[in-house]
N, C-alpha and C positions, 0 to 999 in steps of 0.2 A: 638457517635463519630466514625468516620471511623477508621478501624483497618488496620495497615500496613501489607502487605503480607510478609511472611518470605521466605527464600530460600528453605524450606522443601517442598518436593513434596506431593501431595495429590492424592490418587487413583481417576481415572477419574470417577468411579462409585459413589464416594462421593461428586462430584462437585455439587455446588448449581444449582438449576433450574433457568431458565430465568425469570419467573414471580417472584420467590422468590428474585432474585437479584434486579430487578427493583422496586419491592414493598418495600423491606426492607432496601435498601441502598440509602438514599436520595442524597448523594453526587454523586454517580454514576448516579442516575436517572437524575439529573440536567445536568451533563456533557454530558450524552448520548442524552438527548432531544435537547440541544443546537446544538450538533454535527449533529443530524438527520436533523434539519431544515436547517442548513447552507449547508449540503451536497446536499439537494434537489436543492437549488439555484445554487450550483456549477455545477451540471450536466445540468441544464437549460442553464447556461452560456457556458459550454463546447460545447454542440451541436450547439448553436448559433454561436460561434466563428468558428468552423469547417465549417459550412455552409457559413458564411460571407467570409472567406478566399477563399474557392473554387469558390464562385460566383464572387468575385472581381478579382481573378487571374487565375483560371483554371489550376494551376500548381501543380503537385504532390510534387515538392520540397518545394513550399510555404506552402502546408499543412503539410509536414514533419517538416518544420521549426516551426510550431505551436506546434507540439508534443515535439520537442526538446526544445523549449523555456519553455515548462511546466516542463522540467526535468533538463536540464543542469545547469541553474542558481541555482536550488535546490541543485544539487550535489556540486557546488562551495561554496554555503553558508552553507552547512550542518555541516562542522567541527566547524565553529564559532558558529553556532546555538546550537550545543551540549554543548559548553562551557557556553553559555548564559542560557540554560535550567538547567544546573547543578548548576549555581551560583545564579540565581535570582528566585523570586517567580513565580512558573509555572502558578498558577491561574491568576495572574496579567498579565503575558506574553500572555496568551491565550485571555484575555479580550481585551488588546490593539492591538493585531494582528488582531482580528476580526474587530475592529473599523477601523483600517488602511485599511484593505481589502475592507470594505464597501465603503470607499472613492475612492480607486483606480479603482474599477470596473466601477464606473460611467464614467470614462474616455473613455470606449469603446463606449459610446454614440456618440463620436465625429468622429468615423471611418466610412466613407461611400464612399470613393473613393480608387482606387488602389494605388494612390500615398501616401495615409495615412497608408497603411499596416505596414510600419516600425514602426510607432507609436503604432500600436497594439502589436507588439512584445515587445516594451519597456514597455507598461503597463502590459503585461503578465509577463515580467521579475520581475517587482515590486511586482505583486500579488504573484508570486511563491516564491520569496525570503522571503517575510513576512510569507507565509505559511510554509517555511522551519523551522521557529521557532515554529509555532503552533503544527505541527504534532508530533515532538519528545517530546514536552512538554506534549501533550495528552498521548502518549504511555508511557512515563516515570511516569506519574501520576497514571495510573491505579493500579499498585501494592500498591500505597500509600492510595488508597481509597477503596480497597477491601481486604477481608480476603483470606487466601490461597485457601480455597475451592471455592471462588468466581472468582478467577483470570482467569482461562480458560474460564469459562462461560462469563465473561466480555469481553474477547478478541473475543470470537466467536460471541457475540452479536454485538460488535462494527464492526466486519468484515461483519456480515450479514446486519447491518444497512447501511454500505457503499455500499454493493451490492444491497440492496433493493432500496436505493436512486438512485443508478446508473440506475437500471431497471426502476423505476418510473420516475425519473428525465429525463432520456434519452428519454423515450417514450413521456412523457408530454412536455418535452423541444422541441422535434422534432415537435410535433403538435402545440405547442405555437408559435414556430418560423415560421412555415408555415402559421398560422392563423393571428398572431398579429405582426410579425416582430421581429427583434433583439432588438429594443429599449425597448419594454416591458420586455423582458427577462433580460436585464441588470439591470433594475430597481428592478426586483424581487430578483436577486442575491444580490444586495447591501442591501436590506431590511433583507434578511435572516442572514447576518453576524451580523447585529445589534441585532436581536432576539437571536442569539447564545450567544453574549456577555452578554445579560441580564440573561440568564440561568446560565452561568458560574459564573457570579457575585455572585450568591446565593450558591455556593459550598464552602466547607472547604476542603483543600487539604494539609495534613501533608507532610513535606518534610525535608529530611536530606540535607539541603543546605550547600555546602562547603564554609567556609569563605576564602576569597582570597584577593588579592591586590585590592586597590581602583580603579586602572586603569585597565579597561577591556583589552585594547589593549596591555598593558605591560605584562599581564599574559596569553593572549589568546594562543600564540604560545606554551608556556610551558604546558598549560593545554591540548591543542590539542595533543601535543606530549605524555603526560601522558595517554591520552585515547588510542592512537595507541599502546603504550607500554603495556597497559593493555590487549588489544586484542592479541598482540604477546605473552605475558606471560601466557595467558589462551587460549590455542588452542581450547578448547571446546566452547569458546565464539566466537573466530575468525572464526571457520569453519561455524557455524550457521549464522554468519553475512554475509556469502556469498550465502546463500540459495536462496534468492530472486534474487540476481544478476545472479545466474546461470540460473534461469528461464528466465531472461531478455535478455540473449544472443540472443535467437530467439524470445522470447515473445514480446519484445518491438516493433519490426517491424511488427509482426503479428497483434497486436492490432491496429497499424497504418493502416494496409491494410483493416481493417474492415470498415473504413470510405470510402475507395475506392470501396469496394464490395457493400456498401450501395447504391452507385450511379448505380451499375450494376443491382441490384434487384429492384430498385425503380426509374427508369429514369423519370426525370421531377418532382420528389418530393424528392430532395436530403436530406433535413432535416429529413423527415419521414423515409427514408431508413437507414440513419445513426442511427436514434433513435431506430429503431427496433432491429438492430444488437447490439447496445450497451445495450439495454434492456436485450437481451439474455445473454450478458456478465455479467450483473448485477445479473440476476437470477442464473447463474452458480456459481459466486463467493459467492452468498448468501447461496446456499444449500450445497456447497462443504464442508465448515468448520463444518456445522451441521452433515453431514453424517460422516465425518472423526472423529469428536468428539465421535460419537456413536459406530463406527466400530473399530477404532484403540485405544483401551483402554490401551494397553501396551506401556508406554512411551519409552521403550527401542527400540521399532520398529520405532519410529518416524523418525530417520535419513534415514532409508530405504524408508519410505513412501514419504519423500521429493523428493528423486530422481525419484521414480515412478511417482509422480504427474507431475514433469517437463516433463518427456518423454511422458506421456499420453496426455498432452496438445498439444505437438507437433504432435502426431498421429492424433488428432482430426483436427488440421489445415491442415495436409497433406490430409485428406479426403475432407476438404472444397475446396481445390485447384482443385479437380476433379469433383466438382459439376458444371453442365452446368447452370451457373447463368442466370436467367431471372425473370420476374415479376410474374410467376405463383405461386399460393399459395403453391403448393407441394414443389417447389424449395426453396421458402422463409422459409417454415417450416423446411425442412431438414437442410438448412444452419443454422438456429437458433438453432436447436437441437444439432448440432455439436459444435456450439459456447458455448452453455450451458454446455455440457459435458467437453469441454476443460477447461473452466474457473472454473468449479467446482473443477477440480484438482488444478489449479493455486491458487484458493482461499484457499484450504486446505494447500498448501505449505506455503502460507502467514501467516495463523493463527498459525499453528504448530511451524513454525520457530520463530514467534514473542513470543509465550509463552515460548519456550526454552530459548530465549535470556533474557526475563524478569526474569526467575527463576535462570539463571546462573550468573546474573550480580548484583553487589552491587548497592544500590540506588545512591550513590555518583558518580558512573561512568555511570549510566544508560542512562542519556541524551546523553552523548558523544558516547556511544555504538549504540544507536538508530539513531543518526545523521549520524554515519559512515555507518550503515546499509542502510540508505536512500542514502548516497553518492554512495555506491557501485551500488545499483539498478538503480538510476537515471543516473549515468554516463554510465552504460552498456546499458540501454534502449536508451539513446541519440545516442550512437555510432551505435547501431543496426538500429535505425530509419534513421539516416543520410545515412547509406549505402543503405538501401532499397529505400529511396526516390530518391537518386542519380541514382541508377540503373534504376528506372522507368522513371525519368526525361530524362535521356540520351537515353532511348529506348533500353537498352541492354537486358532487360527482360520485358516480359509482366506480368500482375498482377498475373496470375495463377502460372507462373514459379517462380516469386518472393516469393510467399507464400510457394511453395514447397522447395525452397532453405532454408528459415529460419525455416520452420517446421523441416527440416532435421537437422539443427543446434541445434534446441531445443531437439530433440530426442537424439542426440549425447551428449548434455550437461547433460541430465538425466542419461545416461549410464556412463559418466565419473564421475558423483557424486557417483554412486554406486561403481565404481572402486577405487576412490581416498579417499572419505570421509567416507563411511560406515565402511570399515575395521578399520579405526582409531577410530571411535566412539565405535565400539565393543571392541577394545583393551582397551580403556579408561574405559569402563564400567566394564570389567573384573578386571582391576586394582583397581577400586573403590570397587567392591564387595570383592576382596581379602583383601584390607586394612580394610574394615568394619569387615570382619570375624576375622582378627587378633586383631582388637580393642575389639570386643565382647569377644574373647577368653581370652584376657588379663584382661578384667573386671571381667569375671567369675572366673579366677584364683585368682585375688585379693580378691574377695568376699569369696572364699573358704579358703584362708589363714586366713582371719579375723575370720571366723567361727571356 
C-alpha cells in the first residue's frame, strides 16, 4: 500500500533512485505512465494548433492569443480547482477530466477556415479549464503515493517526463503535422487522454479529504479565502509559490517567441521549425532537474538556486536574440543549444520550487496552494505574452528586439529574487535552527534532571 509522505526532509543523497521508484511503487508507476501517454498527445496537439493558427491568420497577435488562451482561463479557474481538489477524490477527478478532454479536443477537427478561429479559442478554453483541475490533483497526489525518500525523485521524474514528451512530442508532432495534417494529430491526442484515464483507474491514492458543506458553491469562496490566508500566514509557503511566476515575467513571452523564431530558421516548413525549437526546450527542461538534483544537495541553498536559474534563462535568450537566424545547420544547432541551456535552468526552478511547496504544505491545503501556484504563473505568463504579441503586431519592435526586452526583464527578475526573497529565507532558516537548538537543549536538560 502507498505510504503518505511526511513533512520531514530527507537528505538528497538518501533519495530513492528512478528505477527503484518506478519498479517498486505501483501507484506512482500507473499515474506516471498515464501522464506520459497523455503528454505525448498534448504536444502533438500544441504544435498542430500553433501551425494551424499561423497558417489561417498570419498574425502574431492571433498566435499570442493561443498562448494566452492556454493560460489565462487556467489562472481564472485555478482557485476553484484547488477547492475541488482538496474536497473531492483526486483519483476520480483525474479520470473524469481525462475523459472530458478526450471529447473536447475532437472539436478541433471542425476548424479549417479563418472565420472559425474564434471557435478554436473556445475549445482551447474548455480544454484548459478542465486541465486546471487535473494538474493540481496530480501534484497534490504525489506526496500521498510516495514515501519521503521517493518524493523528490517522483517530482524530478514527472518533470523529466513532461520535458521528454515535450521534446519527443514536439519533434514528432511537427513531422506528423507536416506529413499527415492536423486532423490525424487531433485524433491521436483524444486517444491518449482515454489511455491515461485507464491507467489512473488502476491506482490507489490515499487522501486527507476535508469534509465540507454539501454545496460546493456555498463554501467555495470561504475555502478559497482560507487557502489565501494560509499562504499569508505562512510566508515560507507564499514566497515559494511565487518562484515560477517570477520566471514567467519574462519567460512567458520568450517561450511564445520560440514559435516565431521557428518560422525564421525553417521557412516553408513552419511546423518542423516550431517542433525543433520546442524539442530543444523539452530536452532542457528534462535535464535541468536531473542536474540540479545531483549538484545542489543542500536544500538550504535552493532559494538562491531558484533566483540564479531565472536569471540564467534570461541570459540564454539574450544570446539567442543576437544569433543571425537562418536555415543553416550551424545556426539551428546554436539556437537549439541556447534553448536547451536556458530551459535546463527553468526546469530546475520548476522542480525545486514544487518540492519545497509539497514539503512545506499540509495535505488538506495542498490542492489550493498548488492551484494558487498555477494561478500566479499562468496570469503572469498571459500578461507577458499579451504585451509581447501586441508590440510585435503593432510593429513597435522586431522579433530580436522583443526577445532582448523580455530577456532583460527575466534577468532583472532573478536579481530581484536574490535581493528580496533569499535574505528572508536565510533569516527564517536561522530562526528555525535556533528554535531547534533551544528545543534540543531543553530536552537534554529534562533528561539530565530525571537521571
